[in-house]
C-alpha positions in Angstrom: 60.5 -20.6 33.4 60.7 -23.9 31.8 59.2 -25.6 28.7 57.9 -29.1 29.4 56.9 -31.9 27.1 53.2 -32.4 27.0 53.8 -36.1 27.5 55.2 -35.5 31.0 51.9 -34.1 32.4 50.8 -36.5 35.1 47.5 -36.9 37.0 48.7 -37.0 40.6 46.3 -35.1 42.9 47.8 -31.7 44.0 46.7 -29.1 46.5 45.2 -25.9 45.2 47.6 -23.3 43.9 48.4 -20.1 45.8 48.0 -16.6 44.4 49.3 -16.0 40.9 53.1 -15.2 40.8 54.5 -12.6 38.5 55.8 -15.1 35.9 54.6 -18.6 35.0 56.6 -21.6 36.3 56.0 -23.6 33.2 55.0 -22.9 29.6 53.2 -25.6 27.6 52.6 -25.3 23.9 50.0 -27.2 22.0 47.8 -26.8 18.9 44.3 -27.0 20.5 43.6 -26.5 24.2 40.2 -27.8 25.5 39.2 -26.4 28.8 36.8 -28.8 30.6 36.3 -32.5 30.1 32.5 -33.0 30.4 30.1 -33.7 27.6 31.2 -30.8 25.4 34.9 -30.9 26.0 35.1 -34.7 26.0 33.2 -35.1 22.8 35.3 -32.4 21.1 38.5 -34.2 22.1 37.1 -37.4 20.6 36.1 -35.6 17.4 39.6 -34.1 17.0 41.6 -37.2 18.1 42.5 -38.2 14.5 43.1 -34.7 13.2 46.9 -34.7 13.4 46.7 -31.7 15.7 48.2 -31.8 19.2 45.2 -31.6 21.5 45.4 -31.0 25.3 42.4 -31.3 27.6 42.7 -29.2 30.8 40.5 -30.4 33.7 40.4 -28.9 37.1 39.4 -32.2 38.7 40.8 -35.7 38.7 39.6 -39.1 37.8 36.7 -40.2 39.9 37.7 -43.6 41.4 35.7 -46.7 40.7 35.1 -48.0 44.2 32.4 -49.6 46.3 31.4 -46.2 47.7 30.0 -45.4 44.2 26.8 -47.2 45.2 26.9 -46.5 48.9 24.0 -44.0 49.1 25.0 -42.8 52.6 28.4 -41.9 51.2 27.1 -40.3 48.0 24.2 -38.3 49.4 24.6 -37.9 53.2 28.4 -37.5 53.2 28.7 -35.9 49.8 31.7 -38.0 48.9 31.9 -36.8 45.2 30.6 -33.3 45.5 33.7 -31.1 44.9 32.3 -27.9 43.4 33.2 -24.5 44.8 30.6 -22.6 47.0 28.4 -20.3 44.9 26.2 -17.5 46.1 22.6 -16.4 45.5 23.1 -13.0 44.0 19.7 -11.8 45.3 20.1 -13.0 48.9 23.8 -13.5 49.4 23.1 -17.0 50.7 25.8 -19.6 50.0 25.0 -22.9 48.3 26.7 -25.9 46.8 25.7 -26.2 43.1 24.8 -29.4 41.3 28.0 -29.5 39.3 31.0 -31.8 39.6 34.7 -31.4 38.8 35.9 -34.8 37.6 37.3 -36.1 34.3 34.0 -36.5 32.5 32.4 -33.7 34.3 28.8 -34.0 35.4 28.3 -37.1 33.2 30.0 -39.1 35.9 26.9 -38.8 38.0 24.1 -38.1 35.5 21.3 -40.5 34.8 22.4 -40.9 31.2 19.1 -39.6 29.9 19.9 -38.7 26.3 16.9 -37.4 24.4 17.1 -35.2 21.3 15.5 -31.8 21.6 12.3 -31.6 19.6 12.3 -29.9 16.2 10.1 -27.1 17.7 12.8 -26.3 20.3 14.9 -24.8 17.5 12.1 -22.4 16.4 10.7 -19.3 18.0 8.0 -20.6 20.3 5.3 -18.7 22.3 5.1 -19.5 26.0 2.8 -18.1 28.6 5.5 -15.9 30.0 7.1 -14.8 26.7 8.9 -16.1 23.7 11.5 -18.7 23.4 13.9 -17.5 20.6 14.8 -19.4 17.5 18.3 -21.0 17.3 20.7 -19.8 14.6 20.6 -23.2 13.1 17.8 -25.7 12.7 17.0 -29.2 13.9 17.7 -30.4 10.4 21.2 -28.9 10.5 21.9 -30.7 13.8 20.2 -34.0 13.0 23.1 -35.8 11.3 25.2 -35.0 14.4 22.4 -36.2 16.7 22.7 -39.5 14.9 26.5 -39.6 15.3 26.2 -38.7 19.0 23.7 -41.5 19.6 26.1 -43.9 18.0 29.1 -42.6 20.0 27.2 -42.6 23.4 25.5 -45.9 22.6 22.0 -44.5 23.1 19.1 -46.9 23.6 15.7 -45.8 22.3 12.8 -46.5 20.0 11.4 -44.2 17.2 7.6 -44.1 16.9 6.5 -44.2 20.5 6.6 -40.5 21.3 4.4 -38.3 19.0 6.8 -35.4 19.5 9.9 -37.4 18.4 11.6 -35.5 15.6 12.6 -37.1 12.3 15.6 -39.5 12.5 17.9 -40.2 9.6 18.9 -43.5 11.3 17.4 -45.8 13.9 18.7 -45.7 17.5 21.9 -47.8 17.7 20.5 -50.0 20.5 17.0 -51.1 21.5 15.2 -49.1 24.2 15.4 -50.4 27.7 12.1 -52.1 28.7 10.1 -51.1 31.7 10.2 -53.2 34.8 6.8 -54.5 36.1 5.8 -51.5 38.2 6.7 -49.0 35.6 5.1 -51.1 32.9 1.9 -50.9 34.9 2.2 -47.1 35.2 2.7 -46.8 31.4 -0.3 -49.0 30.8 -2.4 -46.8 33.0 -1.2 -43.7 31.2 -2.2 -45.3 27.9 -5.7 -46.1 29.2 -6.0 -42.5 30.1 -5.3 -41.5 26.5 -1.7 -40.5 27.0 1.4 -41.6 25.1 4.1 -42.8 27.4 7.3 -44.0 25.7 10.6 -45.5 26.5 13.1 -42.7 27.2 16.3 -42.5 25.2 19.1 -43.6 27.6 22.8 -44.3 27.6 22.9 -47.1 30.1 24.0 -50.7 29.4 21.3 -52.2 31.6 19.4 -54.7 29.3 19.6 -57.6 31.8 18.5 -58.0 35.4 22.1 -58.5 36.4 23.2 -55.3 34.8 20.2 -53.4 36.2 21.2 -54.5 39.7 24.7 -52.9 39.1 23.0 -49.7 37.9 20.3 -49.3 40.5 21.9 -46.3 42.2 23.5 -44.7 39.1 21.1 -41.7 38.7 23.0 -39.0 40.7 25.9 -41.3 41.6 28.8 -42.9 39.7 28.6 -46.4 38.3 31.4 -48.6 39.5 30.7 -51.2 36.8 31.3 -48.8 34.0 27.9 -49.4 32.4 27.0 -45.7 32.0 27.8 -43.8 28.8 29.8 -41.0 30.5 32.2 -38.7 28.7 35.2 -40.2 30.3 34.6 -43.7 29.2 33.0 -43.0 25.8 35.0 -40.0 24.6 38.0 -39.1 26.7 39.6 -42.5 27.1 39.5 -43.3 23.3 40.9 -39.8 22.7 43.8 -40.4 25.0 44.5 -43.7 23.4 44.8 -41.9 20.0 47.3 -39.4 21.4 45.3 -36.6 22.9 46.7 -35.4 26.3 45.0 -34.7 29.6 46.1 -32.4 32.3 44.2 -32.9 35.6 44.1 -30.8 38.8 44.6 -27.7 36.7 42.2 -24.8 37.2 42.2 -22.3 34.3 42.0 -18.9 36.0 42.5 -16.5 33.0 42.5 -16.3 29.3 45.0 -13.8 27.8 44.2 -11.9 24.6 46.9 -11.1 22.1 48.0 -7.5 21.1 45.5 -7.6 18.1 42.6 -8.1 20.5 41.2 -10.7 18.1 42.9 -13.9 19.4 43.6 -15.7 22.6 47.3 -16.4 23.0 47.4 -18.3 26.3 45.5 -19.6 29.2 46.8 -19.4 32.8 46.2 -22.4 35.0 46.9 -23.0 38.6 48.2 -26.5 39.4 49.7 -27.5 42.7 51.8 -24.5 43.8 52.6 -23.6 40.2 51.3 -21.3 37.5 51.2 -22.8 34.1 50.9 -20.8 30.9 49.3 -22.9 28.1 49.8 -21.5 24.6 47.8 -22.8 21.7 46.5 -21.9 18.2 42.9 -22.6 19.2 41.1 -22.6 22.5 37.8 -24.5 23.1 36.0 -23.6 26.3 33.8 -26.3 27.8 33.8 -25.6 31.5 30.0 -25.5 32.0 27.7 -22.6 31.4 28.5 -20.9 34.7 32.2 -21.5 34.9 32.8 -20.7 31.2 31.0 -17.3 31.7 32.9 -16.7 34.9 36.3 -17.4 33.1 35.5 -14.9 30.4 34.3 -12.3 32.9 37.3 -12.9 35.1 39.7 -12.4 32.2 38.9 -8.7 32.1 41.7 -6.2 31.3 41.8 -2.4 30.9 41.3 -3.0 27.2 38.4 -5.3 27.9 36.9 -4.1 31.1 33.7 -6.2 30.8 35.7 -9.4 30.2 36.6 -11.2 27.0 34.2 -12.0 24.1 31.8 -9.6 25.7 31.3 -6.7 23.4 27.6 -7.5 23.5 27.5 -7.3 27.3 25.7 -10.7 27.3 28.4 -13.0 28.7 26.9 -14.4 31.9 23.4 -13.2 31.0 20.3 -15.3 29.9 21.2 -17.9 32.5 18.6 -20.8 32.4 18.2 -24.0 34.3 14.6 -25.3 33.8 11.7 -25.2 36.2 11.9 -28.6 37.8 9.9 -30.6 40.3 10.6 -33.8 42.1 7.3 -35.7 42.2 6.6 -38.8 44.3 3.5 -41.0 44.1 3.0 -43.6 46.8 0.8 -46.7 47.0 0.9 -47.7 50.6 -0.1 -51.3 49.7 2.5 -52.0 46.9 6.2 -52.2 47.2 8.2 -50.9 44.2 11.0 -53.3 43.5 12.2 -51.6 40.3 16.0 -51.5 40.0 16.4 -49.0 37.1 13.3 -46.8 37.0 14.5 -44.2 34.5 12.9 -45.8 31.4 9.6 -43.9 31.0 8.9 -40.5 29.5 5.8 -38.5 28.6 5.6 -35.5 26.3 1.9 -35.2 25.7 1.9 -31.6 26.8 5.5 -30.7 25.7 4.1 -28.6 22.9 1.0 -26.4 22.6 -2.0 -28.4 21.8 -5.8 -28.8 22.0 -5.8 -28.9 25.8 -2.9 -26.5 26.5 -2.5 -23.2 24.8 1.2 -23.1 25.7 3.9 -25.7 26.2 4.0 -27.4 29.6 7.0 -29.6 29.6 8.3 -33.2 30.0 7.9 -36.1 32.4 10.7 -38.5 33.0 11.3 -41.0 35.7 14.0 -40.5 38.3 16.3 -43.3 39.3 14.6 -45.2 42.2 14.7 -42.9 45.3 16.0 -44.5 48.5 15.8 -43.4 52.1 19.3 -41.8 52.0 18.3 -39.5 49.2 15.2 -38.4 51.0 17.2 -38.0 54.2 19.4 -35.4 52.6 16.3 -33.3 51.9 14.4 -34.1 55.1 17.1 -34.7 57.8 14.6 -34.4 60.6 12.5 -37.4 59.3 13.2 -40.8 60.8 15.0 -43.2 58.5 12.4 -46.0 59.0 9.7 -43.7 57.7 11.7 -42.5 54.7 12.4 -46.2 53.9 8.8 -47.1 54.1 7.8 -44.3 51.8 10.6 -44.8 49.2 9.9 -48.6 49.1 6.4 -47.8 48.0 7.0 -44.8 45.7 7.3 -44.1 42.0 9.6 -41.1 41.5 9.3 -38.6 38.7 11.1 -35.5 37.4 9.1 -32.8 35.7 10.7 -30.0 33.7 9.3 -26.9 32.0 11.2 -24.5 29.9 12.9 -21.6 31.7 12.8 -18.6 29.4 15.9 -16.4 28.8 16.1 -13.2 30.7 19.1 -10.8 30.8 18.4 -10.2 34.5 19.1 -13.9 35.2 22.9 -13.9 35.1 26.3 -14.8 36.5 28.6 -12.3 38.2 31.9 -12.4 39.9 32.3 -10.7 43.3 35.8 -10.9 44.9 36.4 -13.9 42.7 33.3 -15.7 43.9 30.5 -16.8 41.6 27.1 -15.2 42.2 24.0 -16.5 40.5 21.2 -14.1 39.9 18.1 -16.2 39.0 14.4 -15.7 39.4 12.3 -18.4 37.8 9.7 -17.6 35.2 7.1 -19.5 33.2 5.9 -21.0 36.4 2.2 -21.3 35.7 2.7 -23.8 32.9 4.9 -25.8 35.2 2.3 -25.8 38.0 -0.2 -27.0 35.4 2.1 -29.8 34.4 2.4 -30.9 38.0 -1.3 -30.8 38.5 -2.0 -32.9 35.4 0.7 -35.5 36.3 -0.8 -35.6 39.8 -4.2 -36.4 38.4 -2.8 -39.1 36.1 -0.6 -40.7 38.8 -3.6 -40.9 41.2 -5.6 -42.6 38.5 -2.7 -45.1 38.2 -3.1 -46.2 41.8 -0.9 -43.8 43.8 -3.2 -41.8 46.1 -0.5 -40.2 48.2 1.4 -37.4 46.3 4.4 -35.3 47.3 6.0 -32.7 45.1 8.8 -30.1 45.6 10.0 -27.6 43.1 13.8 -27.4 42.9 15.6 -24.2 43.8 18.8 -22.3 42.7 21.1 -25.1 43.7 19.6 -27.6 41.3 21.4 -26.5 38.2 22.6 -29.5 36.3 20.7 -28.3 33.2 22.3 -24.8 33.3 22.6 -23.1 29.9 22.5 -19.8 28.0 25.3 -17.7 29.4 27.0 -17.1 26.0 24.2 -17.4 23.5 24.9 -18.2 19.8 23.4 -16.0 17.0 24.0 -14.2 13.8 24.1 -10.6 15.2 27.1 -9.8 17.4 25.1 -7.0 19.1 22.7 -9.6 20.6 24.8 -12.7 20.9 28.2 -13.8 22.1 28.9 -16.7 19.6 28.5 -17.1 15.9 26.3 -20.0 14.7 29.4 -22.2 14.7 30.0 -21.4 18.4 33.1 -19.3 17.7 33.0 -16.1 19.6 32.2 -13.0 17.6 35.0 -11.1 19.2 37.8 -13.6 19.2 38.7 -15.6 16.1 40.3 -18.6 17.9 37.9 -19.2 20.8 34.9 -21.6 20.6 32.5 -22.5 23.4 30.9 -26.0 23.2 29.2 -26.5 26.5 25.5 -25.5 27.0 26.5 -21.8 27.3 25.6 -21.4 23.6 21.9 -22.4 24.0 19.6 -19.6 23.0 16.8 -21.4 24.8 16.6 -24.2 27.4 13.9 -26.4 25.9 12.5 -28.7 28.5 14.6 -31.8 28.1 18.0 -33.0 29.3 20.7 -31.1 27.4 23.5 -33.7 27.3 22.9 -35.2 23.9 22.4 -31.8 22.3 25.7 -30.6 23.8 27.5 -33.7 22.3 25.8 -33.4 18.9 26.8 -29.7 18.7 30.4 -30.4 19.7 30.6 -32.9 16.8 29.1 -30.2 14.5 31.6 -27.5 15.7 34.5 -29.9 15.3 33.6 -30.4 11.7 33.7 -26.6 11.2 37.1 -26.4 12.8 38.4 -29.3 10.7 37.1 -27.6 7.6 38.7 -24.2 8.3 41.4 -23.3 5.9 42.9 -20.2 7.4 46.7 -20.2 8.2 46.1 -21.1 11.9 44.8 -24.5 11.0 47.0 -25.6 8.1 49.0 -27.9 10.4 45.7 -29.4 11.6 44.4 -30.0 8.1 47.7 -31.3 6.8 47.9 -33.7 9.7 44.4 -35.0 9.0 45.2 -35.8 5.4 
C-alpha cells in the first residue's frame, strides 16, 4: 500500500481493472471528492475551486478528443465512435440496450445540444396531470432563481426574456442575445404566430452567432464540437477548475462507497483504475455520476449493516426513475430544401401548462439539430441512403417532450453487477395530444408529410429522480440541500434529486442547483469544514 501525491495523477488511458483485491494498491487523501464530471460534478468543481479545499474529481472516462471525426456523422452515428457506456438491461424484458449516456470528461454535455432553459415556476409546485400529480419540490423557483442567473452567466446562455409567455421571472437579463432563426425556421415561427401560437428563441449555450460559426456547429446536437463552440462542462467548468488547483483523475470507476463505524459518514470511495484498486479518502463526497449510475453506486455499496445500500433507509434509492415521454417528429415539404445549419433555435410552450384548450399540461416543443441521412440510417438501416438523404434534405426536425410522472415501480436495480432499468411510461395521452397538435400546426406551415416516433427505454439523456430530495426522510433520500438524510458528508448533485421531471431539458437546472448546494457547503461551520472555510477566507 502506498500513499501518492494528488498531483501525480495522470490521464493516460488504462484498461479496465480486474476484480477487487483484498487491499487497495494506493490510498489518496483529499478534502472533497467529486464523483463524476458532467453538468453537476463539473459545476460543483468550478464552484469550489477557490475555496481553499483540496478538491479531486474522479471520472471513469477520459477526455474526448477534438478531431475531424467529431463532425463525421457516419463515425458518430453509424459506427458509434463516442458511445462508451456499459450495456444496461430492460428489467421487464431482460433485453440488453445501449443507454444514451456518455463517459467522458464533461459527461453527456460533450454531445448534448446545449439547450439550456430554466424550468418554469410551476414545475416547482404540485401540479395536476392527467395521470396523476407531479409533486412539489422542497425549494421554490424563487429560491433557485439567483443560481439560474449565475449558471446562465457561467454557461454563456443565449436567450431573450419576453418571447415565451411561460418564461419565469428573471432577476437579470440573459448574458448573451438569443440565436436568431435561419430562413426556414423563421418561416416556421411566422406560421406558428399566424396560427395564434407563441414561438420563441430557445435558450442555448452555443457560440453560433455568425454563419461561419454555425457551419462549425451544424452537427453538434448529439455529437461533439471540434471547434469548442459548445458550452459543455469540460470547457466551461472543469478546465477553469483545474487551472485553479482542482485535480482530475480519469479512467477511474468508483465501485463502492465505504461507510464509517458510526454509520453516519462516508470514509472512502474505492475506484478501479488500470489493474489497481485505489482508496480515496475525503472529508466530503459529492456524487454526480448521473441519475442511474449514482443510484447504482449506492445500491452496490450494500453491507450487512446496510443491506439495501447506502443512504437508503427510505427504500427509495433507485426508485421514481423518470426520463420524459419524448417523440422525434419530422415534417417534410417535398418541394423545399431545408439548408438550415443550426436548427435548434425555436421553442414552443403554448400547452406547457394547463390552459383554456388543455385541462392538463401537454409539454414542450423544441427543434432538433438538423437531421442528416446518417442519423436516420441508424434508426432505419434497411432504408436506402439516397432516400434518407432526400427526406432529410427537405425536413424540419422537432423534439417533443411531456412530463413523465414519478412512480416507485419505475426504478433501477442491480443484478449480478449489471444495471437493470424498470420503466413503464405514463402520462401518454397528453403526449399523444401534443403530437397531434404539433402535427396540425406543422401541416398548416407547409409540411404535408409527417413522420413521428416515440422514443423508448434507451433514450434516457433526461434521466432523473432516483434519489429524490425532500423534507421527510421517510419519503425522500436527500434533504433540500441535497445532502443525504442518512449520511452527513454525502451530497448528490446530478438529476437524481429531482422530485419531478418537468418537460424541459434538465442541464441548466442541474448546474443551478450545484451552485446552490456549493453555497450551503461553503457556509457550513461544522468541524469537518473548518479547513475549507479557513482556506476560503
